[in-house]
Structure formats: structure tokens, C-alpha cells
ChimeraX commands (.cxc) that place a marker at each C-alpha (Angstrom):
marker #1 position -86.45,46.33,-32.53 radius 0.5
marker #1 position -87.35,43.31,-34.98 radius 0.5
marker #1 position -84.08,42.65,-37.38 radius 0.5
marker #1 position -84.54,42.43,-41.17 radius 0.5
marker #1 position -84.48,38.97,-42.40 radius 0.5
marker #1 position -81.58,40.11,-44.57 radius 0.5
marker #1 position -80.08,41.57,-41.57 radius 0.5
marker #1 position -80.04,38.28,-39.46 radius 0.5
marker #1 position -78.81,36.17,-42.39 radius 0.5
marker #1 position -75.61,38.69,-42.57 radius 0.5
marker #1 position -75.19,37.66,-38.79 radius 0.5
marker #1 position -75.79,34.20,-39.43 radius 0.5
marker #1 position -73.30,34.07,-42.25 radius 0.5
marker #1 position -70.73,36.66,-39.98 radius 0.5
marker #1 position -71.29,33.98,-36.93 radius 0.5
marker #1 position -70.70,31.22,-39.73 radius 0.5
marker #1 position -67.83,32.61,-41.13 radius 0.5
marker #1 position -66.18,33.02,-38.10 radius 0.5
marker #1 position -66.02,29.47,-37.02 radius 0.5
marker #1 position -66.25,30.56,-33.07 radius 0.5
marker #1 position -69.82,29.49,-33.52 radius 0.5
marker #1 position -70.74,32.32,-30.99 radius 0.5
marker #1 position -74.45,33.90,-31.35 radius 0.5
marker #1 position -75.09,36.90,-29.19 radius 0.5
marker #1 position -78.06,36.50,-27.20 radius 0.5
marker #1 position -80.02,38.93,-29.14 radius 0.5
marker #1 position -80.14,36.29,-31.83 radius 0.5
marker #1 position -81.02,33.28,-29.20 radius 0.5
marker #1 position -84.00,35.35,-28.11 radius 0.5
marker #1 position -85.68,37.48,-30.60 radius 0.5
marker #1 position -88.22,38.29,-28.64 radius 0.5
marker #1 position -89.28,37.48,-24.99 radius 0.5
marker #1 position -92.81,37.23,-23.18 radius 0.5
marker #1 position -93.73,37.74,-19.52 radius 0.5
marker #1 position -95.35,34.60,-18.23 radius 0.5
marker #1 position -96.81,34.09,-14.51 radius 0.5
marker #1 position -94.01,35.86,-12.88 radius 0.5
marker #1 position -91.10,35.44,-15.07 radius 0.5
marker #1 position -89.76,35.96,-18.39 radius 0.5
marker #1 position -89.99,32.79,-20.76 radius 0.5
marker #1 position -87.68,33.04,-23.73 radius 0.5
marker #1 position -88.61,32.27,-26.71 radius 0.5
marker #1 position -85.40,30.82,-29.16 radius 0.5
marker #1 position -85.38,31.58,-32.57 radius 0.5
marker #1 position -85.05,28.79,-35.07 radius 0.5
marker #1 position -81.46,29.42,-36.21 radius 0.5
marker #1 position -80.09,28.96,-32.39 radius 0.5
marker #1 position -78.47,25.34,-32.49 radius 0.5
marker #1 position -78.64,23.09,-29.17 radius 0.5
marker #1 position -74.96,23.78,-28.90 radius 0.5
marker #1 position -75.23,27.82,-28.91 radius 0.5
marker #1 position -78.47,27.38,-26.84 radius 0.5
marker #1 position -76.82,25.63,-24.30 radius 0.5
marker #1 position -73.82,27.95,-24.17 radius 0.5
marker #1 position -76.13,30.90,-23.70 radius 0.5
marker #1 position -77.23,28.99,-20.99 radius 0.5
marker #1 position -74.07,28.50,-19.44 radius 0.5
marker #1 position -73.24,31.91,-19.76 radius 0.5
marker #1 position -75.98,33.16,-18.17 radius 0.5
marker #1 position -76.02,30.94,-15.39 radius 0.5
marker #1 position -72.33,32.00,-14.72 radius 0.5
marker #1 position -73.49,35.73,-14.42 radius 0.5
marker #1 position -76.16,35.13,-12.49 radius 0.5
marker #1 position -74.46,32.81,-9.88 radius 0.5
marker #1 position -71.47,35.40,-9.88 radius 0.5
marker #1 position -74.13,38.04,-9.18 radius 0.5
marker #1 position -75.00,36.08,-6.29 radius 0.5
marker #1 position -71.24,34.93,-4.64 radius 0.5
marker #1 position -69.52,38.22,-5.29 radius 0.5
marker #1 position -71.66,40.06,-2.49 radius 0.5
marker #1 position -71.22,37.43,-0.39 radius 0.5
marker #1 position -67.48,37.63,-0.95 radius 0.5
marker #1 position -67.62,41.26,-0.21 radius 0.5
marker #1 position -69.51,40.84,3.13 radius 0.5
marker #1 position -66.89,37.95,4.21 radius 0.5
marker #1 position -63.85,40.14,3.48 radius 0.5
marker #1 position -65.92,43.34,5.64 radius 0.5
marker #1 position -65.99,40.69,8.40 radius 0.5
marker #1 position -62.44,41.63,9.15 radius 0.5
marker #1 position -59.18,39.83,10.57 radius 0.5
marker #1 position -58.95,39.46,14.22 radius 0.5
marker #1 position -55.06,39.22,14.11 radius 0.5
marker #1 position -54.92,42.88,12.37 radius 0.5
marker #1 position -57.85,43.90,14.81 radius 0.5
marker #1 position -55.81,43.29,17.60 radius 0.5
marker #1 position -52.72,45.91,16.30 radius 0.5
marker #1 position -55.77,48.11,16.02 radius 0.5
marker #1 position -56.85,47.50,19.56 radius 0.5
marker #1 position -53.56,48.43,20.75 radius 0.5
marker #1 position -55.16,51.85,20.73 radius 0.5
marker #1 position -57.70,51.26,23.00 radius 0.5
marker #1 position -55.25,49.73,25.77 radius 0.5
marker #1 position -54.76,52.78,27.73 radius 0.5
marker #1 position -58.47,52.99,28.69 radius 0.5
marker #1 position -59.34,49.19,28.44 radius 0.5
marker #1 position -58.37,45.69,28.77 radius 0.5
marker #1 position -60.19,42.08,27.21 radius 0.5
marker #1 position -60.09,40.26,30.57 radius 0.5
marker #1 position -63.06,39.96,32.56 radius 0.5
marker #1 position -63.62,41.90,35.75 radius 0.5
marker #1 position -60.62,44.17,34.63 radius 0.5
marker #1 position -62.04,47.64,34.32 radius 0.5
marker #1 position -59.26,50.29,33.75 radius 0.5
marker #1 position -60.63,54.26,32.83 radius 0.5
marker #1 position -63.20,52.49,30.70 radius 0.5
marker #1 position -65.23,49.04,30.73 radius 0.5
marker #1 position -63.73,45.86,30.19 radius 0.5
marker #1 position -64.24,44.69,26.80 radius 0.5
marker #1 position -64.32,41.02,27.25 radius 0.5
marker #1 position -67.70,39.93,25.70 radius 0.5
marker #1 position -68.74,42.85,24.59 radius 0.5
marker #1 position -70.69,42.18,21.72 radius 0.5
marker #1 position -73.67,40.97,22.66 radius 0.5
marker #1 position -73.75,42.48,25.92 radius 0.5
marker #1 position -76.05,44.29,27.43 radius 0.5
marker #1 position -75.29,48.28,26.65 radius 0.5
marker #1 position -73.74,49.90,30.00 radius 0.5
marker #1 position -73.67,46.35,32.34 radius 0.5
marker #1 position -70.56,45.74,33.48 radius 0.5
marker #1 position -70.28,45.12,37.26 radius 0.5
marker #1 position -68.35,47.80,39.45 radius 0.5
marker #1 position -67.90,50.34,36.56 radius 0.5
marker #1 position -69.12,53.84,36.83 radius 0.5
marker #1 position -70.94,54.64,33.35 radius 0.5
marker #1 position -71.71,58.64,32.54 radius 0.5
marker #1 position -75.37,59.42,32.36 radius 0.5
marker #1 position -74.93,59.73,28.48 radius 0.5
marker #1 position -73.90,56.25,28.28 radius 0.5
marker #1 position -76.61,55.02,30.67 radius 0.5
marker #1 position -79.31,57.08,28.76 radius 0.5
marker #1 position -78.43,55.44,25.42 radius 0.5
marker #1 position -78.04,52.47,27.35 radius 0.5
marker #1 position -82.15,52.84,27.09 radius 0.5
marker #1 position -82.22,52.82,23.64 radius 0.5
marker #1 position -79.93,50.56,22.39 radius 0.5
marker #1 position -80.18,47.54,24.57 radius 0.5
marker #1 position -77.40,45.24,23.32 radius 0.5
marker #1 position -73.76,45.63,21.64 radius 0.5
marker #1 position -74.66,44.38,17.99 radius 0.5
marker #1 position -71.92,44.37,15.41 radius 0.5
marker #1 position -73.71,47.04,13.57 radius 0.5
marker #1 position -74.06,49.48,16.68 radius 0.5
marker #1 position -70.56,48.90,18.09 radius 0.5
marker #1 position -68.82,49.81,14.46 radius 0.5
marker #1 position -71.09,53.09,14.25 radius 0.5
marker #1 position -70.35,54.05,17.95 radius 0.5
marker #1 position -66.42,52.83,17.32 radius 0.5
marker #1 position -66.68,55.80,14.02 radius 0.5
marker #1 position -67.04,58.68,16.69 radius 0.5
marker #1 position -67.86,57.73,20.03 radius 0.5
marker #1 position -68.63,61.43,20.89 radius 0.5
marker #1 position -71.16,62.02,18.25 radius 0.5
marker #1 position -72.92,58.75,19.17 radius 0.5
marker #1 position -73.40,59.52,22.59 radius 0.5
marker #1 position -73.05,63.14,23.40 radius 0.5
marker #1 position -71.49,63.59,27.25 radius 0.5
marker #1 position -69.82,60.13,27.15 radius 0.5
marker #1 position -66.51,59.77,29.51 radius 0.5
marker #1 position -64.80,58.26,26.10 radius 0.5
marker #1 position -62.39,60.74,24.93 radius 0.5
marker #1 position -61.38,59.21,22.05 radius 0.5
marker #1 position -62.01,60.54,18.73 radius 0.5
marker #1 position -62.63,57.11,17.12 radius 0.5
marker #1 position -61.78,54.84,14.42 radius 0.5
marker #1 position -62.28,56.59,10.90 radius 0.5
marker #1 position -60.71,53.75,8.78 radius 0.5
marker #1 position -63.92,50.81,7.78 radius 0.5
marker #1 position -61.28,48.17,7.40 radius 0.5
marker #1 position -59.64,49.08,11.29 radius 0.5
marker #1 position -63.60,49.15,12.70 radius 0.5
marker #1 position -64.34,45.56,11.28 radius 0.5
marker #1 position -60.58,44.29,12.28 radius 0.5
marker #1 position -61.32,45.32,15.93 radius 0.5
marker #1 position -64.62,43.96,15.90 radius 0.5
marker #1 position -63.28,40.51,14.54 radius 0.5
marker #1 position -61.20,41.03,17.00 radius 0.5
marker #1 position -63.07,41.50,20.38 radius 0.5
marker #1 position -65.65,38.49,18.96 radius 0.5
marker #1 position -62.56,36.31,19.64 radius 0.5
marker #1 position -62.28,37.59,23.27 radius 0.5
marker #1 position -66.04,36.53,24.40 radius 0.5
marker link #1:1,2 radius 0.2
marker link #1:2,3 radius 0.2
marker link #1:3,4 radius 0.2
marker link #1:4,5 radius 0.2
marker link #1:5,6 radius 0.2
marker link #1:6,7 radius 0.2
marker link #1:7,8 radius 0.2
marker link #1:8,9 radius 0.2
marker link #1:9,10 radius 0.2
marker link #1:10,11 radius 0.2
marker link #1:11,12 radius 0.2
marker link #1:12,13 radius 0.2
marker link #1:13,14 radius 0.2
marker link #1:14,15 radius 0.2
marker link #1:15,16 radius 0.2
marker link #1:16,17 radius 0.2
marker link #1:17,18 radius 0.2
marker link #1:18,19 radius 0.2
marker link #1:19,20 radius 0.2
marker link #1:20,21 radius 0.2
marker link #1:21,22 radius 0.2
marker link #1:22,23 radius 0.2
marker link #1:23,24 radius 0.2
marker link #1:24,25 radius 0.2
marker link #1:25,26 radius 0.2
marker link #1:26,27 radius 0.2
marker link #1:27,28 radius 0.2
marker link #1:28,29 radius 0.2
marker link #1:29,30 radius 0.2
marker link #1:30,31 radius 0.2
marker link #1:31,32 radius 0.2
marker link #1:32,33 radius 0.2
marker link #1:33,34 radius 0.2
marker link #1:34,35 radius 0.2
marker link #1:35,36 radius 0.2
marker link #1:36,37 radius 0.2
marker link #1:37,38 radius 0.2
marker link #1:38,39 radius 0.2
marker link #1:39,40 radius 0.2
marker link #1:40,41 radius 0.2
marker link #1:41,42 radius 0.2
marker link #1:42,43 radius 0.2
marker link #1:43,44 radius 0.2
marker link #1:44,45 radius 0.2
marker link #1:45,46 radius 0.2
marker link #1:46,47 radius 0.2
marker link #1:47,48 radius 0.2
marker link #1:48,49 radius 0.2
marker link #1:49,50 radius 0.2
marker link #1:50,51 radius 0.2
marker link #1:51,52 radius 0.2
marker link #1:52,53 radius 0.2
marker link #1:53,54 radius 0.2
marker link #1:54,55 radius 0.2
marker link #1:55,56 radius 0.2
marker link #1:56,57 radius 0.2
marker link #1:57,58 radius 0.2
marker link #1:58,59 radius 0.2
marker link #1:59,60 radius 0.2
marker link #1:60,61 radius 0.2
marker link #1:61,62 radius 0.2
marker link #1:62,63 radius 0.2
marker link #1:63,64 radius 0.2
marker link #1:64,65 radius 0.2
marker link #1:65,66 radius 0.2
marker link #1:66,67 radius 0.2
marker link #1:67,68 radius 0.2
marker link #1:68,69 radius 0.2
marker link #1:69,70 radius 0.2
marker link #1:70,71 radius 0.2
marker link #1:71,72 radius 0.2
marker link #1:72,73 radius 0.2
marker link #1:73,74 radius 0.2
marker link #1:74,75 radius 0.2
marker link #1:75,76 radius 0.2
marker link #1:76,77 radius 0.2
marker link #1:77,78 radius 0.2
marker link #1:78,79 radius 0.2
marker link #1:79,80 radius 0.2
marker link #1:80,81 radius 0.2
marker link #1:81,82 radius 0.2
marker link #1:82,83 radius 0.2
marker link #1:83,84 radius 0.2
marker link #1:84,85 radius 0.2
marker link #1:85,86 radius 0.2
marker link #1:86,87 radius 0.2
marker link #1:87,88 radius 0.2
marker link #1:88,89 radius 0.2
marker link #1:89,90 radius 0.2
marker link #1:90,91 radius 0.2
marker link #1:91,92 radius 0.2
marker link #1:92,93 radius 0.2
marker link #1:93,94 radius 0.2
marker link #1:94,95 radius 0.2
marker link #1:95,96 radius 0.2
marker link #1:96,97 radius 0.2
marker link #1:97,98 radius 0.2
marker link #1:98,99 radius 0.2
marker link #1:99,100 radius 0.2
marker link #1:100,101 radius 0.2
marker link #1:101,102 radius 0.2
marker link #1:102,103 radius 0.2
marker link #1:103,104 radius 0.2
marker link #1:104,105 radius 0.2
marker link #1:105,106 radius 0.2
marker link #1:106,107 radius 0.2
marker link #1:107,108 radius 0.2
marker link #1:108,109 radius 0.2
marker link #1:109,110 radius 0.2
marker link #1:110,111 radius 0.2
marker link #1:111,112 radius 0.2
marker link #1:112,113 radius 0.2
marker link #1:113,114 radius 0.2
marker link #1:114,115 radius 0.2
marker link #1:115,116 radius 0.2
marker link #1:116,117 radius 0.2
marker link #1:117,118 radius 0.2
marker link #1:118,119 radius 0.2
marker link #1:119,120 radius 0.2
marker link #1:120,121 radius 0.2
marker link #1:121,122 radius 0.2
marker link #1:122,123 radius 0.2
marker link #1:123,124 radius 0.2
marker link #1:124,125 radius 0.2
marker link #1:125,126 radius 0.2
marker link #1:126,127 radius 0.2
marker link #1:127,128 radius 0.2
marker link #1:128,129 radius 0.2
marker link #1:129,130 radius 0.2
marker link #1:130,131 radius 0.2
marker link #1:131,132 radius 0.2
marker link #1:132,133 radius 0.2
marker link #1:133,134 radius 0.2
marker link #1:134,135 radius 0.2
marker link #1:135,136 radius 0.2
marker link #1:136,137 radius 0.2
marker link #1:137,138 radius 0.2
marker link #1:138,139 radius 0.2
marker link #1:139,140 radius 0.2
marker link #1:140,141 radius 0.2
marker link #1:141,142 radius 0.2
marker link #1:142,143 radius 0.2
marker link #1:143,144 radius 0.2
marker link #1:144,145 radius 0.2
marker link #1:145,146 radius 0.2
marker link #1:146,147 radius 0.2
marker link #1:147,148 radius 0.2
marker link #1:148,149 radius 0.2
marker link #1:149,150 radius 0.2
marker link #1:150,151 radius 0.2
marker link #1:151,152 radius 0.2
marker link #1:152,153 radius 0.2
marker link #1:153,154 radius 0.2
marker link #1:154,155 radius 0.2
marker link #1:155,156 radius 0.2
marker link #1:156,157 radius 0.2
marker link #1:157,158 radius 0.2
marker link #1:158,159 radius 0.2
marker link #1:159,160 radius 0.2
marker link #1:160,161 radius 0.2
marker link #1:161,162 radius 0.2
marker link #1:162,163 radius 0.2
marker link #1:163,164 radius 0.2
marker link #1:164,165 radius 0.2
marker link #1:165,166 radius 0.2
marker link #1:166,167 radius 0.2
marker link #1:167,168 radius 0.2
marker link #1:168,169 radius 0.2
marker link #1:169,170 radius 0.2
marker link #1:170,171 radius 0.2
marker link #1:171,172 radius 0.2
marker link #1:172,173 radius 0.2
marker link #1:173,174 radius 0.2
marker link #1:174,175 radius 0.2
marker link #1:175,176 radius 0.2
marker link #1:176,177 radius 0.2
marker link #1:177,178 radius 0.2
marker link #1:178,179 radius 0.2
marker link #1:179,180 radius 0.2
marker link #1:180,181 radius 0.2
view
């Protein structure tokens, strides 16, 4: 929808009288045309070089924010190993993080990246051995899914634990176990 010449003149008058020199993106880009793969903006004749530069700076900051914020969220999801050590207290009755120390459950030392159901001298349930046939190794994703509800993921497992329901607890536990590789 194009603005009338009178509306555009009024907009310029308001912007000029405000003293801020701010012009909306719509005023800078009266219309855009698709050229090749991208959109080629065509600035209006009334946009000054400074206004154009300011608009491009704002656009760049917006685009960078859209890229950086998801990365920050992922970093937050990475978990805190110190908090994970506290979460591991729930696992200590059945598991250890020292190599070769099996309890009711197998050692969790080096679990991430390890072949599922592969700890020597540990007798796995048939259910876990069957699970290992379709899940070759403990990835971050597989561990996080499994530890949320072990009985759901591996029906018939010997693991009696109900699981970690809070995503931050699971992420923290994963971070801690990664320090115990």
C-alpha cells in the first residue's frame, strides 16, 4: 500500500519537527523487489545518508541478535557440572563414576560416547541388551531422553529409578558425567 504524497510530506514534517531524525523502515523502503535470491530494497529519495546508515545498523543488530540469542540459549542448556554433581547424589546408591566400579548399576565413568550395555563384568537386563541393538552408543540426546524416564525408554530395565523430570537437572547431570570421562 503506497502512501499519498501528502501523507509522506506529513511524515517528513513530523520527523523533522521532532528533531530526532528517526525515519521508519517503511519510509526508507517505499517498496522492495525480489531480485535473484534476495530482496533488493529501494530507498526513498527523502532518506538521508545518515538515516539510511542508522536503519542498516539497526537491521544488522536485529539480525545478529536473532543469530546470537539461540546460541546463548543452547549454551544455557549445556548444563552446570557443579550442579550436576549434586544431582548425581540421587544416582550414587546404584552407580559410581570410577572406572571398573559397578554397583547395582554399571559404572557411569565415560558413559557419554560409550557403547550401550558394554561395561565389562556387569550383567545387563535382556531389555537393555535389546535396546543396545537399536542404539549403538550413548549420545547426549539418547542419555537425556533415557534419564527422563528409564522405564518408558527401556521397558523391562533393571533400573528402578523413576527418572529426572526437570530438564535443567538432566542437563546438569549430563554436564557432570562429561567431566567424568
